[in-house]
N, C-alpha and C positions, 0 to 999 in steps of 0.2 A: 504493500500500500504506500509506504514511504517512497519507494522508487517511482511509482506512478505520479505521486504528488510532486516529486522533484522534477520529473520530466515535463509535467504540465506547467509548472512554474517556469521552467526554462523556455518552453514554447511561448508563454505569455510575455516573458522579458524580451524575446526576439521580435515581438510584435511592435514594440515601441519605436525602434528605428525604422521598421518597415512602414508603419502608419505615417510617421513623419516624412519618410521619403515619398510616399504616395501623395500626401497633401502638398509637399513642395513641388512635385512634378506637375500635378494638376494646376496649381497656382501659377507656376512659371509659364506653362503652355498657354494658359488663358491670357497672360500678359502680352503674348505675341499675337494675339488676335487683332486683325485689322479693324475690328469694330470698336468704336470709341464709346465707353460706357456712358459718358456724359451725353453724347448725341442720342444714344439709345433711349435714355430717360427723358431728355429735354426735347428731342425731335430735331430734324434737320434745319428747322428755321431758327434755332437758338443762336443768339449773338455770341461773338467771342467772349464778351464780358460775362455772359451767363454761363458759358462753358467753363471759364476759369474759376468762377465763383463756386460752381458745383464741384470741380475737382479739388479746390481748397477745402470745401466743407466736408468732403468725403475722404480726404487724405490721399487722393490720387497723384498728388505732386510729391509725396514723400518718397524717400529712397526705397528701392525694392525690398531690402531686408526688413525695413520697418513696416512696410505694407504687409509682408508675410507674417510678421509677429502679430499685427492687428488682426489679420485673417485667422490665425490660430486662436487668438483670444475670442473672436466672434464664434468660431467653430466650437470652442469649448462650451460656450453658452447656448449652442444650438441655433445660432444666428447665421444663416446662409445668404443673407441679403434679401433684396426685393426683386420681384419680377418686372418685366417690361410693363409700362402702364397699360391698363389699370394695375397699380402696384398691389401685389399680394406677397406675403412672406414666402420665400422659396421653400422653407421647411414645411409650410402648410400644404403647398402643392405636392411635395414629395410624400408627406404623410397620407395624402389622398391616393396617390398612384402606387406607392410601394407595396401595400398589401396585395394588390392584384398580381403584380409581378412575382411576389413571393409565392402566391398560390399557384400561378402558372408554372414557375420553376419547380415547385414541390411536386406537382402532378407529373411534370416531365421527368423528374428523378424516379418517381415510383414507376412510371411507364418504362423508363430505361432499365430498371432492375427486373421488371417482369419480362421484358423482351430478352434481356441478357440471360436470365435463368432458363427461360423457355427454349432458347436456342443453344446456349452453351452446354447445359447438362446433357441433353440427348446426343449432342455432337461428341462429347467426351465418352459417353457410354457406348456409342456405336462408332467409335473412331475408325477411320479408314474404310468404312463401309458406306453404302449408298446414302443412308440418312445423314452421315457426316458430310459427304460431298454436297448434298442438296443444301444443308444448312450453311456450309461455307459460301456457296454461291449466293444464297439469300443475304448473308451477312455482308458480303462484299458489295452487293447491290444497294443495301441499306446505307452502308458507309458512304458510298459514292453519290447518294441522293441528297441534293441540297434541301434544307428545311423549307425554304420559301417555295420551291417548286413542288415539293410534296404537299405543302399547305394548299396550293392552288388545285392540285389534283383531288385532295380530300374534299375541298369545297365543291368542286365540279361533280364528284361522284356521290358524296354523302350529304350534300346540302342542297344541290340544285336538281340533279337527276332523281335522286332519292332523298326527299326532304326529311331525313332522320334527325339531322343536327341543324342548328341555325347557321347562316352564312357569316354571321358576325354579331358583335354586341356582347354585353356582359350582364349577368344577373347576380346580384349579391346573394351569398349563401344564406343570409338571414331572411331573405324573401322566399327562397325555395332552393333546397339542396339539390333536387333533381334537375331543375333548370340551370342551376349553377354548374353542375357537372356537364350538362349538355353544352353550355356556352364555352367551356374550357376544354372539352374532350378533344376536338380536332386540333386546336393550337398545341395542346400538350402532346398529342400523338406526333404531330409534325416535328416537334423538338426532340421527342424521345427516340424515334426510329434510328437516326444516325448514331446517336450516343449508345443506345441499347445494342445495336449491331456491332459496334466497336468493342463494347464490353463483353459481348458474347464470345468473341475470339479469345479474350483474356480469361474468361471463365473456363472455356474449353481447355486452354493450355494448363491452367492451374489444376483443373480436375484430372487431367491426364497425368500430370506429375504426381499428384497425390495417389491416384489409383495404382501407380507403379511402385509405390513404397512398400517396404516389407510388412509394416503393421497391418496393411489392408489384407494382404494374403494370409497373414497369421490369424487375423480376426475371422476371416471367412473360413479358413481351415479349421478353426476351433468350433465352428458350427453356428456362428452368428449369421443371421439372414443378411444378404448383401444390401438390401434396402436400409437396414438399420445401420450398418457400417457406413454406407454412403451418406445417409441423412444426418447421423450424429457426428461423424468424424471427418469424412472426406470433404463434404460440402462446407462444413464450418472452417476447416483449414484452407480450403481452396478459395474462399471468399475474401481472404485478407488482402491479396494483391488487387482484385477488382475494386475493393472498397477504397484503396488508396488512389487508384486511377479515377474512380468516380468523383473524388474530390476535385481533381483537375478538370474533369469534364463538366462539372457544374458551372465553371466559368464560361464554357461554350454555351450551355443552356441559357445562362443569364444574358450573354451577348446576343444569342439568337432571338431573345424576346423582342429586341428592338424592331426587327423586320416582321416577326410573326404578329406582334400586337398591331402593327400598322395594317397588315393584311386582313386581320379579323376585327378591326375597329375596336380594340380593347384599350381603355384609358389607363395604361400602366406607365412604367418608367420609360419604356421605349418610345411611347407616344409623346411623353414629356420632352425627351431629348430631341425628337424630330420637330416638335413645336418650337423649342428653344432655338434650333438652328434656323428654321424658317422665319422666325420673328427677330433674329439677331439678339436674342436675350442671353447675354453672357452669364448673368448671375444664375439663371435657371440651368443653363448648360453645365456650368461649373458644379453646381450643387448636385445635379443628377449623376454626372460622371463620377464625382467623388463618392457619392452614396453607393453606387454600384461597385466601385473599386474596393471600398471598405467592406461592403457586404461579401465580396468574393474572398477577402482576407479572413473574415469571420467564419465563413463556411469552411474554408480550409483548416482553420484552427479546430473547429468541431470535428472534422474528419480525422485530423491528427490525433485528437484525444480518443476518438472511437477506435482508431488503429492501435493505440496503446493498450486499450482494454481487450481488443481482439487478438493481439499478438502476445502469447504467453512468454515468449523469449524476451520481449521488452519489459514485461512486468517483472521478470526475474532478474532484470538488471544486466542482461547479456547484450 
């Protein structure tokens, strides 16, 4: 237990420079934007005197290091600035959009795991036979399929030709869980297929390695049913590597929501980013990008902690 706590503490400590590096990168990149924040707020008809007064009042004439420190101070208070007029706090816009993106990414993760297990386990159990060859072909096709193209196909087949799911829009789960699942089923599936198919190959490889180990042959030779050995030991040990890779693939899922949300008209973080770019809203763009980046770091931290508990060798301090 002490070993796990020390490893978790070490992971948390490494987050400090990482988070500072992310905030610095996003801040500096936004400083090179050709969009003048003063003109974005005041409008193109603003006089030079009005622009200078705005910059002086908001510290835009201060040296870059001082502006970054002010930015960190505002960030620590949860202040991400104001959006393009009509002015609304960026944090409020993000608080409205973030839950939907989290829901979509979570469903995408669940779908990825289902696809990975449904394809990877049979491929390992029937390795080098025709089910394995078919699953390999399906996995390669899924990996090569772009999420946005798959999303359009799903809309065409399951929303237009066969109106099983809606073509777009979002229903809050507090209004109807069934309609909520219907509204996010196709977007989540479009995100999950490429990730799930890539994970399926890793699940297959890990399963094959475990099945070839001596303890499996010993357990089966001792009279234990193969399904018990596979379910309790092989599968549990084989999922350690896919779990680690899944943490990295979550970043792909979050990034993919930008396009998927636009295709399905979902008011999430991706829609906020596109709106910020279209309206030249630097504060909103900076806030959404920073939130997604920090969210990716947090998710990877959670995966690292789960990996510590899943891997007995790390718990033992080896």
